[in-house]
Residue, then its C-alpha position, 0 to 999 in steps of 0.5 A: m620713641k612710641n612709632q619705633t616701641f609700636s614697629t619693633y613690637v609688628i616685627l617681633f609680632i611677624i617674626a612670633s607668628l611665621g615661627i621663625t626662631q632664632s636659629a634662623l635668624p639671616h646671619n645664622r644661616c651666614s653662619i650655615v653656608i661658611k660651615e658647609k663650604t669649609q668642609p671640603k677645605k678640610k677634606e683637601l687639607q686631610d687628602s694632601l696630609i695622607m699624599k704628603q705622608c705617602l710621600i714620605n714613608g714611600d722615599s722611606c722604604n725607597k732610600a732601604f732598596n725595599l721598592s715593593a713597600a715604596i709601590s705601595w706607599y706612593t701608590k696609595g697617595y697617587e689614588i687619592k690625586k694623580t701629580p706627577e710627582m707620585a707617577r714619577r716616584l712609581i715609574q722609577c722604582y717599576s722600572q728599577r724591579a724591570q716592569y717596563k710596561k706597568a711604568k710606561q703606563i704610568y708614565s702616560q697619565i703624567p701632563n703633556d704640559s707636566l712634562n720637563h726634560s727628565d721625563w722625556r729621558m726617562e720615556y726615552q730610558l722606558y721605549k730602550e728598555l720595551v725594545e720599541v725603537d721606533s718611539m725610542i728614536l722619535v723620543g732621542k729626536r725630540i731631545v736632542k732637538k730643544y736639548p742639544f748638549d745631551g750628549e748622553i741621550l745624542s750618542s745614544l741616538a747614535a748608536r741605535y742608529n749604528d745598530i739598525e746599519q743607518p750610519d749617515s744618521a748617525l754622523r749627522y747628530t754627532e758631526n753637529y755636536v762635536t762640531n758647535i757643543d764638544s768636540t772631545n765628549t768621548f761617548v760622541n765621538a766612539q759612535r761617530a767612529y763606528a758610523y764611518y767604520l760601517k761606511e769603511e772610511n777608514d782614515k776619518a775612523i783610526e783618525i778618531y780612535n787614536k784621539m781616543l786612546d791619546s785621549g786616555y779611553r783604552q778599550s778593547s773594543v777601540y783597539y779591534y775597530a781601529g785594527i780592522c779598518y788599518a788592515r782595509c790600509d794594508s798597514i799589517l804592522q798597525a793593524y797587527h799592534f792594535l789586535e794583539n791589544a784589544m785582546k789583551l784588554d778582552t775581557d770576554k775572550n772574545p774569538y772573532i778578536v783573536s780570530q782576525l789577529g791570527l789572519v793579520a798575523k799572517k799576512a804579516g808573515f808572523d806564521h807561528d803566531a798566526i798558527t798559534y793564534l787561529t788554532k786558539s780561534i777554532d777551540m774558542l768557536k768549538p761549541n760545548d759538547a754537553y750543552m749541544f748534546r742537551l739540546h739534541d736529545k730534547l730535540s728527538d724527544a719533541y721530534f718522537s712526540r711529533h711521530q715525527f721519527s726521520d727527524c728524530i733518528r737523525v738528531l740522534n744520531i746527532a747527538r752521539t756524536y757528542n756524547s758517545k758515551s752515553i747507552y740512553t741514546l742508543y735505547k732511544i734510536a732502537r725505540t724510535y725505528d720501532a715506532m717506525n716499525n722497520w723492525t730490521q733497523a729496531k732488532k740491531s738497535y735493541l741488541r746493541f744497547i743491551n750488548e752495551v748495558s752488558k758491559e757496564d759494572d754497575p748499569a743503573p737501573i733506569l737501563i736495567r728496566f728498558s734492556n729488560e722491555s728491550t728485550k721482550r720487544l725483541k721478542f715480539i720483533n722475531e716472531e713479526l719477521f717470522f712470520k713474515h718470511 
């Protein structure tokens, strides 16, 4: 007992002599270490709560179609931690605002092992919108290989092959799909039929188009392409019937449908219809005079600025064919001849311009000003011509 008491005093004496306080005893050191370890966990919890709130606020703004505010909230959360969930929301918002490059940039930051079917579809759509055809086809092939039931992507991929005139590639995908997965998918069949149309395998295209029509899918394009296939096969009456339906359903008033109908009508011996439709297609193909005048007028200004005066005169004369009443164009022609030092033509053009202005009951102030300037230039030109002779 005395030995234990003595040992206790010795320990206390050593502690006191070393200056160790109670706060530094082993059990308190453990508590300090624990406190230090809990700090990162506390920050992680705070970040998690902030991100959750950013997600809630962003979703609320997104549902209200306030995309700008939604992007701000999602970005705030994304800056804390780049999670795939937050990235997907940002990509969706940027895509809805047609900011596809920004969406693509964020998409590239999602780890590959986190990408799913929906992400690949999103990537495909981004490449499609950015018209990066090679990348779009690459992603489309990847999707179709892993998810062969995705008819929407498959039909879009086939459409792209048809657009770049590779119908065999389109058929490789569409034929496999209708044979092994779903023979009734209208969008897949539409690209399949169009591929046969491009290859001029008309009987196969006609068969598919008729099945689409029987299923209730009645579109102008279906009637049009089927009509062309019938015409190629010299089934003129059927071609006429299909093209007539195509014209009736055409809301865009496509002049090429009308012209083809006119040509087929002539082959069928329907001369009255041929005259009607061919005349109508010619009228539809005529350019808008006011628009064409404006384009040529601006083109002449560009040529004048570059001192390409001969081209400027040529384009101004074309412009007058679309608007012969434009007096200002006469002034532009005179001014251009003047700049070329072609005094004879400049004099004739200035006189013609001044004469046309004088016929106006109430000429615009700008025409009066140019008429006065033209009179001054005429005086100068007359002097030049006098001394030249």
